[in-house]
C-alpha positions as CSV (number, residue, x, y, z in Angstrom):
1,M,157.1,101.7,99.2
2,R,157.9,105.0,100.8
3,N,161.2,105.5,102.6
4,G,162.7,108.2,104.7
5,D,160.1,108.4,107.5
6,L,161.0,109.4,111.0
7,V,160.2,106.5,113.3
8,V,160.1,106.8,117.1
9,V,160.4,103.6,119.1
10,I,159.1,104.0,122.6
11,A,160.7,101.7,125.3
12,A,163.4,100.5,122.9
13,G,165.1,97.6,124.6
14,P,167.5,94.9,123.4
15,G,164.7,92.6,122.2
16,L,161.8,93.7,120.1
17,G,162.8,97.4,120.3
18,R,166.2,96.7,118.8
19,A,164.7,94.4,116.1
20,V,162.1,97.1,115.1
21,A,164.8,99.7,114.9
22,T,166.9,97.5,112.7
23,A,164.0,96.7,110.4
24,F,163.0,100.3,109.9
25,A,166.6,101.5,109.6
26,G,167.2,98.8,107.0
27,H,164.1,100.0,105.2
28,G,165.6,103.4,104.8
29,D,163.9,105.3,107.6
30,H,165.4,107.6,110.3
31,V,164.9,106.0,113.7
32,V,164.8,107.6,117.1
33,L,165.0,105.2,120.1
34,L,163.4,106.4,123.4
35,A,163.9,104.8,126.8
36,R,165.0,105.6,130.3
37,D,168.5,104.1,130.3
38,A,170.6,106.6,128.2
39,Q,173.7,104.5,128.2
40,R,172.1,101.3,127.1
41,L,170.0,103.2,124.5
42,A,173.1,104.8,123.0
43,G,174.6,101.3,122.7
44,I,171.6,99.9,120.9
45,A,171.5,102.9,118.5
46,A,175.2,102.5,117.7
47,E,174.8,98.8,117.1
48,V,171.8,99.2,114.8
49,T,173.6,102.0,112.8
50,S,176.6,99.7,112.4
51,R,174.4,96.9,111.1
52,T,172.2,98.9,108.8
53,G,174.2,102.0,107.9
54,G,171.0,104.0,108.7
55,P,170.6,107.0,111.0
56,V,169.6,105.8,114.5
57,E,169.4,108.3,117.3
58,S,168.6,108.0,121.0
59,V,166.6,110.2,123.4
60,S,166.4,109.4,127.1
61,A,163.0,109.7,128.8
62,D,160.9,108.0,131.4
63,A,157.8,106.8,129.6
64,S,155.8,106.5,132.8
65,D,156.3,110.3,133.5
66,E,154.1,112.6,131.4
67,E,156.5,115.6,131.7
68,S,159.5,113.6,130.8
69,L,157.8,112.0,127.8
70,R,156.4,115.3,126.5
71,A,159.9,116.9,126.8
72,A,161.4,114.0,124.8
73,F,159.0,114.6,122.0
74,A,159.7,118.3,122.0
75,E,163.4,117.4,121.7
76,I,162.7,115.0,118.9
77,R,160.8,117.7,117.0
78,E,163.5,120.2,117.5
79,R,166.4,117.9,116.5
80,F,164.9,115.6,113.9
81,G,161.4,116.9,112.9
82,H,158.0,115.4,113.2
83,P,157.6,111.6,113.5
84,S,155.4,109.9,111.0
85,V,155.7,106.5,112.7
86,L,155.3,105.6,116.4
87,V,156.1,102.2,117.7
88,H,154.7,101.7,121.3
89,N,156.2,99.0,123.4
90,P,156.1,100.0,127.1
91,S,154.9,97.5,129.7
92,V,156.1,95.9,132.9
93,A,155.3,92.4,134.2
94,V,154.7,91.7,137.9
95,E,154.7,87.9,138.3
96,A,151.5,87.4,140.4
97,P,147.9,86.4,140.0
98,P,145.2,89.0,140.7
99,T,144.8,88.3,144.4
100,R,148.5,88.7,145.0
101,T,149.1,91.7,142.7
102,P,150.0,94.9,144.7
103,Y,147.6,97.7,144.0
104,A,150.5,100.1,143.3
105,S,151.9,97.7,140.7
106,L,148.6,97.5,138.9
107,I,148.2,101.3,138.8
108,D,151.8,102.1,138.0
109,G,151.7,99.6,135.1
110,V,148.6,101.1,133.6
111,R,150.2,104.6,133.8
112,L,153.3,103.3,132.1
113,A,151.6,101.4,129.3
114,A,148.3,103.2,128.5
115,G,149.5,106.6,129.8
116,S,152.6,106.6,127.6
117,L,150.4,105.7,124.5
118,L,148.0,108.5,125.3
119,V,150.8,111.1,125.6
120,A,152.7,109.9,122.6
121,A,149.6,109.9,120.4
122,Q,148.7,113.4,121.6
123,E,152.3,114.6,120.8
124,A,152.5,113.0,117.3
125,A,148.9,113.2,116.0
126,P,148.8,117.0,115.1
127,A,151.6,116.8,112.6
128,M,150.3,113.5,111.3
129,R,146.9,115.1,110.7
130,D,148.5,118.0,108.9
131,A,150.4,115.6,106.7
132,G,147.3,113.4,106.1
133,R,149.4,110.4,106.9
134,G,150.9,108.5,109.9
135,T,151.3,105.1,111.5
136,V,151.0,104.1,115.1
137,L,152.1,100.5,115.8
138,V,151.2,99.1,119.3
139,T,152.8,96.0,120.7
140,G,150.0,94.0,122.2
141,S,149.6,90.7,124.0
142,G,147.1,87.8,123.9
143,S,146.6,88.1,127.6
144,A,144.7,91.3,126.8
145,L,142.0,89.0,125.4
146,T,141.9,86.4,128.2
147,G,143.6,87.7,131.3
148,S,146.5,86.0,133.0
149,T,147.4,84.3,136.3
150,W,151.2,84.6,135.5
151,S,151.0,88.4,135.4
152,A,147.5,89.9,136.0
153,A,149.1,93.4,136.0
154,L,150.5,92.9,132.5
155,A,147.2,91.6,131.2
156,V,145.4,94.6,132.5
157,Q,148.0,96.9,131.0
158,K,147.7,95.3,127.6
159,A,143.9,95.3,127.7
160,A,144.0,99.0,128.5
161,V,146.5,99.7,125.7
162,R,144.4,97.6,123.2
163,N,141.2,99.5,124.1
164,L,143.0,102.9,123.8
165,A,144.5,101.8,120.4
166,F,141.0,101.0,119.2
167,S,139.7,104.4,120.4
168,L,142.6,106.1,118.6
169,T,141.7,104.2,115.4
170,S,138.2,105.5,115.5
171,E,139.4,109.1,116.0
172,L,142.4,109.2,113.8
173,A,141.7,107.0,110.8
174,P,139.5,109.6,109.0
175,G,142.6,111.9,109.0
176,G,144.8,109.3,107.3
177,I,146.5,107.9,110.5
178,H,146.8,104.2,110.6
179,V,146.6,102.8,114.2
180,V,147.1,99.1,114.6
181,T,147.9,96.8,117.6
182,V,149.9,93.7,117.0
183,T,148.5,91.1,119.5
184,I,151.4,88.8,120.2
185,G,150.1,85.4,121.4
186,G,153.3,83.9,122.8
187,V,156.7,84.4,124.4
188,L,159.1,86.6,122.5
189,G,162.2,84.7,121.5
190,R,160.5,81.3,121.3
191,P,160.1,79.6,117.9
192,G,157.5,81.5,115.8
193,F,157.9,84.6,118.0
194,E,161.4,85.8,116.9
195,P,161.7,89.6,117.3
196,D,163.2,90.0,113.8
197,R,160.2,88.4,112.2
198,I,157.7,90.4,114.2
199,A,159.7,93.6,113.3
200,Q,159.3,92.9,109.6
201,E,155.5,92.7,110.1
202,Y,155.7,96.2,111.7
203,V,157.4,97.5,108.6
204,R,154.8,95.8,106.4
205,L,151.9,97.4,108.4
206,H,153.5,100.8,108.0
207,E,153.8,100.3,104.3
208,A,150.0,99.5,104.3
209,T,149.4,103.0,105.5
210,D,150.0,104.2,101.9
211,G,147.3,101.8,100.7
212,P,143.5,102.2,100.9
213,P,142.2,102.9,104.4
214,R,139.4,100.4,103.9
215,E,142.1,97.7,104.0
216,W,143.6,98.8,107.3
217,R,142.9,96.5,110.3
218,P,142.9,97.8,113.9
219,E,144.3,94.6,115.2
220,V,146.7,92.0,113.7
221,P,147.3,88.8,115.7
222,W,150.8,87.2,115.8
223,P,150.9,84.6,114.6
224,A,147.9,84.9,112.3
225,A,146.1,81.9,114.0
226,D,143.6,82.4,116.7
227,T,145.2,83.9,119.8
228,A,142.5,83.0,122.3
229,R,144.5,80.0,123.5
230,T,147.3,82.2,124.8
231,G,145.7,83.8,127.9
232,A,148.7,83.2,130.3
233,T,151.5,83.8,127.9
234,R,154.3,86.3,128.3
235,T,155.5,89.0,125.8
236,A,158.3,90.5,127.8
């Protein structure tokens, strides 16, 4: 086990984001939470610090805006150093089937989800390459595999993020960077999909980065059973 990494959680909300921050801070890592709502973010950071005793910081940024996100990473590097772990959560659900999904909602969602992963990876990868080590953990959804009539826009976002994560795996794995998408086949908060349990899996996957690359997997389903049955499920 290697402790003391700098972990950046993008789109850190009160659900999975808070659970991931708690898990990594409890593991001995330095956590930086990134989201748009500065006041709520500071509250989550203070709560996690109180629970774990670990250092948890907050940096406000709009993940859907390239300039804002790049500025946030510049601030993180200046204040805390280079992150060795990225946790990518951003997505937005528009409750509509494809034929009722507004065009702007579809495009804006892809910009938020896939665009923020692209920018975050570009910002973090150079230092990870120099270190010969890094972890990128991507929150996925079973709807990326099957589509959805509950939120077609979310399914498209998650499919784009999944594909980009696979592309990042192909590019970055030779440099010691472990990129893995956790494909959640159910609704967060329901039995079997408790954020705290999923967050512990994120920590385990980061620990696997210090193992042989041949044992890395680009995708891990949650739960481990087949996720093909979860096409219309929600992860928000």
